[in-house]
VEXGU-98528 format. One record per residue: x, y, z of N, C-alpha, C in turn. Coordinates in steps of 0.1 Angstrom, whole numbers, plus 5000, padded with zeros to 4 digits. Layout:
# VEXGU-98528
<node><n_east>X</n_east><n_north>Y</n_north><n_up>Z</n_up><ca_east>X</ca_east><ca_north>Y</ca_north><ca_up>Z</ca_up><c_east>X</c_east><c_north>Y</c_north><c_up>Z</c_up></node>
...
This chain:
# VEXGU-98528
<node><n_east>7856</n_east><n_north>3928</n_north><n_up>0784</n_up><ca_east>7855</ca_east><ca_north>3942</ca_north><ca_up>0779</ca_up><c_east>7862</c_east><c_north>3952</c_north><c_up>0788</c_up></node>
<node><n_east>7869</n_east><n_north>3960</n_north><n_up>0782</n_up><ca_east>7877</ca_east><ca_north>3970</ca_north><ca_up>0790</ca_up><c_east>7868</c_east><c_north>3982</c_north><c_up>0794</c_up></node>
<node><n_east>7868</n_east><n_north>3985</n_north><n_up>0806</n_up><ca_east>7860</ca_east><ca_north>3996</ca_north><ca_up>0812</ca_up><c_east>7869</c_east><c_north>4008</c_north><c_up>0815</c_up></node>
<node><n_east>7882</n_east><n_north>4008</n_north><n_up>0811</n_up><ca_east>7891</ca_east><ca_north>4019</ca_north><ca_up>0814</ca_up><c_east>7886</c_east><c_north>4033</c_north><c_up>0810</c_up></node>
<node><n_east>7879</n_east><n_north>4033</n_north><n_up>0799</n_up><ca_east>7874</ca_east><ca_north>4046</ca_north><ca_up>0793</ca_up><c_east>7865</c_east><c_north>4053</c_north><c_up>0803</c_up></node>
<node><n_east>7857</n_east><n_north>4046</n_north><n_up>0810</n_up><ca_east>7847</ca_east><ca_north>4052</ca_north><ca_up>0819</ca_up><c_east>7854</c_east><c_north>4059</c_north><c_up>0831</c_up></node>
<node><n_east>7865</n_east><n_north>4053</n_north><n_up>0835</n_up><ca_east>7873</ca_east><ca_north>4059</ca_north><ca_up>0846</ca_up><c_east>7879</c_east><c_north>4072</c_north><c_up>0841</c_up></node>
<node><n_east>7884</n_east><n_north>4072</n_north><n_up>0829</n_up><ca_east>7890</ca_east><ca_north>4084</ca_north><ca_up>0823</ca_up><c_east>7880</c_east><c_north>4095</c_north><c_up>0822</c_up></node>
<node><n_east>7868</n_east><n_north>4092</n_north><n_up>0818</n_up><ca_east>7857</ca_east><ca_north>4102</ca_north><ca_up>0816</ca_up><c_east>7854</c_east><c_north>4107</c_north><c_up>0830</c_up></node>
<node><n_east>7852</n_east><n_north>4099</n_north><n_up>0840</n_up><ca_east>7848</ca_east><ca_north>4104</ca_north><ca_up>0853</ca_up><c_east>7859</c_east><c_north>4112</c_north><c_up>0860</c_up></node>
<node><n_east>7872</n_east><n_north>4108</n_north><n_up>0858</n_up><ca_east>7883</ca_east><ca_north>4115</ca_north><ca_up>0863</ca_up><c_east>7883</c_east><c_north>4129</c_north><c_up>0857</c_up></node>
<node><n_east>7881</n_east><n_north>4130</n_north><n_up>0844</n_up><ca_east>7881</ca_east><ca_north>4143</ca_north><ca_up>0837</ca_up><c_east>7869</c_east><c_north>4151</c_north><c_up>0842</c_up></node>
<node><n_east>7858</n_east><n_north>4145</n_north><n_up>0845</n_up><ca_east>7847</ca_east><ca_north>4153</ca_north><ca_up>0851</ca_up><c_east>7850</c_east><c_north>4158</c_north><c_up>0864</c_up></node>
<node><n_east>7857</n_east><n_north>4151</n_north><n_up>0873</n_up><ca_east>7861</ca_east><ca_north>4155</ca_north><ca_up>0886</ca_up><c_east>7870</c_east><c_north>4167</c_north><c_up>0884</c_up></node>
<node><n_east>7880</n_east><n_north>4166</n_north><n_up>0875</n_up><ca_east>7890</ca_east><ca_north>4177</ca_north><ca_up>0873</ca_up><c_east>7883</c_east><c_north>4190</c_north><c_up>0868</c_up></node>
<node><n_east>7874</n_east><n_north>4188</n_north><n_up>0858</n_up><ca_east>7866</ca_east><ca_north>4199</ca_north><ca_up>0853</ca_up><c_east>7858</c_east><c_north>4206</c_north><c_up>0864</c_up></node>
<node><n_east>7851</n_east><n_north>4198</n_north><n_up>0872</n_up><ca_east>7843</ca_east><ca_north>4204</ca_north><ca_up>0883</ca_up><c_east>7852</c_east><c_north>4211</c_north><c_up>0893</c_up></node>
<node><n_east>7863</n_east><n_north>4206</n_north><n_up>0897</n_up><ca_east>7872</ca_east><ca_north>4212</ca_north><ca_up>0906</ca_up><c_east>7877</c_east><c_north>4225</c_north><c_up>0901</c_up></node>
<node><n_east>7881</n_east><n_north>4225</n_north><n_up>0888</n_up><ca_east>7887</ca_east><ca_north>4238</ca_north><ca_up>0882</ca_up><c_east>7876</c_east><c_north>4249</c_north><c_up>0880</c_up></node>
<node><n_east>7864</n_east><n_north>4245</n_north><n_up>0879</n_up><ca_east>7853</ca_east><ca_north>4254</ca_north><ca_up>0876</ca_up><c_east>7844</c_east><c_north>4257</c_north><c_up>0888</c_up></node>
<node><n_east>7849</n_east><n_north>4254</n_north><n_up>0900</n_up><ca_east>7841</ca_east><ca_north>4258</ca_north><ca_up>0912</ca_up><c_east>7828</c_east><c_north>4251</c_north><c_up>0914</c_up></node>
<node><n_east>7828</n_east><n_north>4238</n_north><n_up>0910</n_up><ca_east>7816</ca_east><ca_north>4230</ca_north><ca_up>0911</ca_up><c_east>7819</c_east><c_north>4218</c_north><c_up>0921</c_up></node>
<node><n_east>7820</n_east><n_north>4221</n_north><n_up>0934</n_up><ca_east>7824</ca_east><ca_north>4211</ca_north><ca_up>0944</ca_up><c_east>7814</c_east><c_north>4200</c_north><c_up>0945</c_up></node>
<node><n_east>7801</n_east><n_north>4202</n_north><n_up>0944</n_up><ca_east>7791</ca_east><ca_north>4192</ca_north><ca_up>0946</ca_up><c_east>7792</c_east><c_north>4182</c_north><c_up>0934</c_up></node>
<node><n_east>7794</n_east><n_north>4187</n_north><n_up>0922</n_up><ca_east>7796</ca_east><ca_north>4179</ca_north><ca_up>0910</ca_up><c_east>7809</c_east><c_north>4170</c_north><c_up>0912</c_up></node>
<node><n_east>7819</n_east><n_north>4177</n_north><n_up>0917</n_up><ca_east>7832</ca_east><ca_north>4169</ca_north><ca_up>0918</ca_up><c_east>7830</c_east><c_north>4158</c_north><c_up>0928</c_up></node>
<node><n_east>7823</n_east><n_north>4160</n_north><n_up>0939</n_up><ca_east>7820</ca_east><ca_north>4149</ca_north><ca_up>0949</ca_up><c_east>7812</c_east><c_north>4138</c_north><c_up>0943</c_up></node>
<node><n_east>7802</n_east><n_north>4142</n_north><n_up>0935</n_up><ca_east>7793</ca_east><ca_north>4132</ca_north><ca_up>0929</ca_up><c_east>7801</c_east><c_north>4124</c_north><c_up>0918</c_up></node>
<node><n_east>7810</n_east><n_north>4130</n_north><n_up>0911</n_up><ca_east>7818</ca_east><ca_north>4123</ca_north><ca_up>0901</ca_up><c_east>7827</c_east><c_north>4114</c_north><c_up>0908</c_up></node>
<node><n_east>7833</n_east><n_north>4118</n_north><n_up>0919</n_up><ca_east>7842</ca_east><ca_north>4109</ca_north><ca_up>0927</ca_up><c_east>7834</c_east><c_north>4097</c_north><c_up>0932</c_up></node>
<node><n_east>7821</n_east><n_north>4100</n_north><n_up>0937</n_up><ca_east>7813</ca_east><ca_north>4089</ca_north><ca_up>0941</ca_up><c_east>7810</c_east><c_north>4079</c_north><c_up>0930</c_up></node>
<node><n_east>7807</n_east><n_north>4085</n_north><n_up>0918</n_up><ca_east>7805</ca_east><ca_north>4077</ca_north><ca_up>0906</ca_up><c_east>7817</c_east><c_north>4068</c_north><c_up>0903</c_up></node>
<node><n_east>7829</n_east><n_north>4074</n_north><n_up>0904</n_up><ca_east>7841</ca_east><ca_north>4066</ca_north><ca_up>0902</ca_up><c_east>7841</c_east><c_north>4054</c_north><c_up>0911</c_up></node>
<node><n_east>7838</n_east><n_north>4056</n_north><n_up>0924</n_up><ca_east>7838</ca_east><ca_north>4044</ca_north><ca_up>0933</ca_up><c_east>7827</c_east><c_north>4034</c_north><c_up>0930</c_up></node>
<node><n_east>7816</n_east><n_north>4039</n_north><n_up>0926</n_up><ca_east>7805</ca_east><ca_north>4030</ca_north><ca_up>0922</ca_up><c_east>7809</c_east><c_north>4022</c_north><c_up>0910</c_up></node>
<node><n_east>7815</n_east><n_north>4028</n_north><n_up>0900</n_up><ca_east>7819</ca_east><ca_north>4021</ca_north><ca_up>0888</ca_up><c_east>7830</c_east><c_north>4011</c_north><c_up>0892</c_up></node>
<node><n_east>7839</n_east><n_north>4014</n_north><n_up>0900</n_up><ca_east>7850</ca_east><ca_north>4005</ca_north><ca_up>0904</ca_up><c_east>7843</c_east><c_north>3993</c_north><c_up>0911</c_up></node>
<node><n_east>7834</n_east><n_north>3995</n_north><n_up>0920</n_up><ca_east>7828</ca_east><ca_north>3985</ca_north><ca_up>0928</ca_up><c_east>7820</c_east><c_north>3975</c_north><c_up>0919</c_up></node>
<node><n_east>7812</n_east><n_north>3981</n_north><n_up>0910</n_up><ca_east>7803</ca_east><ca_north>3973</ca_north><ca_up>0901</ca_up><c_east>7811</c_east><c_north>3965</c_north><c_up>0891</c_up></node>
<node><n_east>7822</n_east><n_north>3972</n_north><n_up>0886</n_up><ca_east>7830</ca_east><ca_north>3965</ca_north><ca_up>0876</ca_up><c_east>7837</c_east><c_north>3953</c_north><c_up>0882</c_up></node>
<node><n_east>7842</n_east><n_north>3956</n_north><n_up>0895</n_up><ca_east>7849</ca_east><ca_north>3945</ca_north><ca_up>0902</ca_up><c_east>7839</c_east><c_north>3933</c_north><c_up>0905</c_up></node>
<node><n_east>7827</n_east><n_north>3937</n_north><n_up>0909</n_up><ca_east>7817</ca_east><ca_north>3926</ca_north><ca_up>0911</ca_up><c_east>7814</c_east><c_north>3919</c_north><c_up>0898</c_up></node>
<node><n_east>7813</n_east><n_north>3926</n_north><n_up>0887</n_up><ca_east>7810</ca_east><ca_north>3920</ca_north><ca_up>0875</ca_up><c_east>7821</c_east><c_north>3910</c_north><c_up>0871</c_up></node>
<node><n_east>7834</n_east><n_north>3915</n_north><n_up>0873</n_up><ca_east>7845</ca_east><ca_north>3906</ca_north><ca_up>0870</ca_up><c_east>7845</c_east><c_north>3894</c_north><c_up>0878</c_up></node>
<node><n_east>7841</n_east><n_north>3895</n_north><n_up>0891</n_up><ca_east>7840</ca_east><ca_north>3883</ca_north><ca_up>0900</ca_up><c_east>7829</c_east><c_north>3874</c_north><c_up>0895</c_up></node>
<node><n_east>7819</n_east><n_north>3879</n_north><n_up>0889</n_up><ca_east>7808</ca_east><ca_north>3871</ca_north><ca_up>0884</ca_up><c_east>7812</c_east><c_north>3864</c_north><c_up>0871</c_up></node>
<node><n_east>7821</n_east><n_north>3869</n_north><n_up>0864</n_up><ca_east>7826</ca_east><ca_north>3863</ca_north><ca_up>0851</ca_up><c_east>7836</c_east><c_north>3853</c_north><c_up>0853</c_up></node>
<node><n_east>7834</n_east><n_north>3844</n_north><n_up>0863</n_up><ca_east>7844</ca_east><ca_north>3834</ca_north><ca_up>0865</ca_up><c_east>7841</c_east><c_north>3821</c_north><c_up>0857</c_up></node>
<node><n_east>7832</n_east><n_north>3822</n_north><n_up>0848</n_up><ca_east>7829</ca_east><ca_north>3810</ca_north><ca_up>0840</ca_up><c_east>7816</c_east><c_north>3803</c_north><c_up>0843</c_up></node>
<node><n_east>7811</n_east><n_north>3806</n_north><n_up>0855</n_up><ca_east>7798</ca_east><ca_north>3799</ca_north><ca_up>0859</ca_up><c_east>7787</c_east><c_north>3809</c_north><c_up>0855</c_up></node>
<node><n_east>7776</n_east><n_north>3803</n_north><n_up>0852</n_up><ca_east>7764</ca_east><ca_north>3812</ca_north><ca_up>0848</ca_up><c_east>7752</c_east><c_north>3809</c_north><c_up>0857</c_up></node>
<node><n_east>7755</n_east><n_north>3804</n_north><n_up>0869</n_up><ca_east>7744</ca_east><ca_north>3800</ca_north><ca_up>0878</ca_up><c_east>7738</c_east><c_north>3813</c_north><c_up>0883</c_up></node>
<node><n_east>7725</n_east><n_north>3814</n_north><n_up>0882</n_up><ca_east>7718</ca_east><ca_north>3826</ca_north><ca_up>0888</ca_up><c_east>7720</c_east><c_north>3839</c_north><c_up>0880</c_up></node>
<node><n_east>7727</n_east><n_north>3838</n_north><n_up>0869</n_up><ca_east>7730</ca_east><ca_north>3850</ca_north><ca_up>0861</ca_up><c_east>7717</c_east><c_north>3856</c_north><c_up>0855</c_up></node>
<node><n_east>7714</n_east><n_north>3868</n_north><n_up>0857</n_up><ca_east>7703</ca_east><ca_north>3875</ca_north><ca_up>0852</ca_up><c_east>7706</c_east><c_north>3884</c_north><c_up>0840</c_up></node>
<node><n_east>7718</n_east><n_north>3885</n_north><n_up>0837</n_up><ca_east>7722</ca_east><ca_north>3894</ca_north><ca_up>0826</ca_up><c_east>7726</c_east><c_north>3908</c_north><c_up>0831</c_up></node>
<node><n_east>7731</n_east><n_north>3916</n_north><n_up>0822</n_up><ca_east>7735</ca_east><ca_north>3929</ca_north><ca_up>0825</ca_up><c_east>7728</c_east><c_north>3939</c_north><c_up>0815</c_up></node>
<node><n_east>7724</n_east><n_north>3950</n_north><n_up>0820</n_up><ca_east>7719</ca_east><ca_north>3961</ca_north><ca_up>0812</ca_up><c_east>7730</c_east><c_north>3968</c_north><c_up>0806</c_up></node>
<node><n_east>7729</n_east><n_north>3972</n_north><n_up>0793</n_up><ca_east>7740</ca_east><ca_north>3980</ca_north><ca_up>0787</ca_up><c_east>7735</c_east><c_north>3992</c_north><c_up>0781</c_up></node>
């Protein structure tokens, strides 16, 4: 499943916050970008074909 859209949304939120003087929101959106990248990378690593210990994902 492609997760590209979530990165686009979060980047747009960062831009919006920066343009509108919302620095704390911009920082949190940047933090969310990093969390998304980390979690998606970890999920991709888990999707190597083995299902040992797999508890499932919330959607």
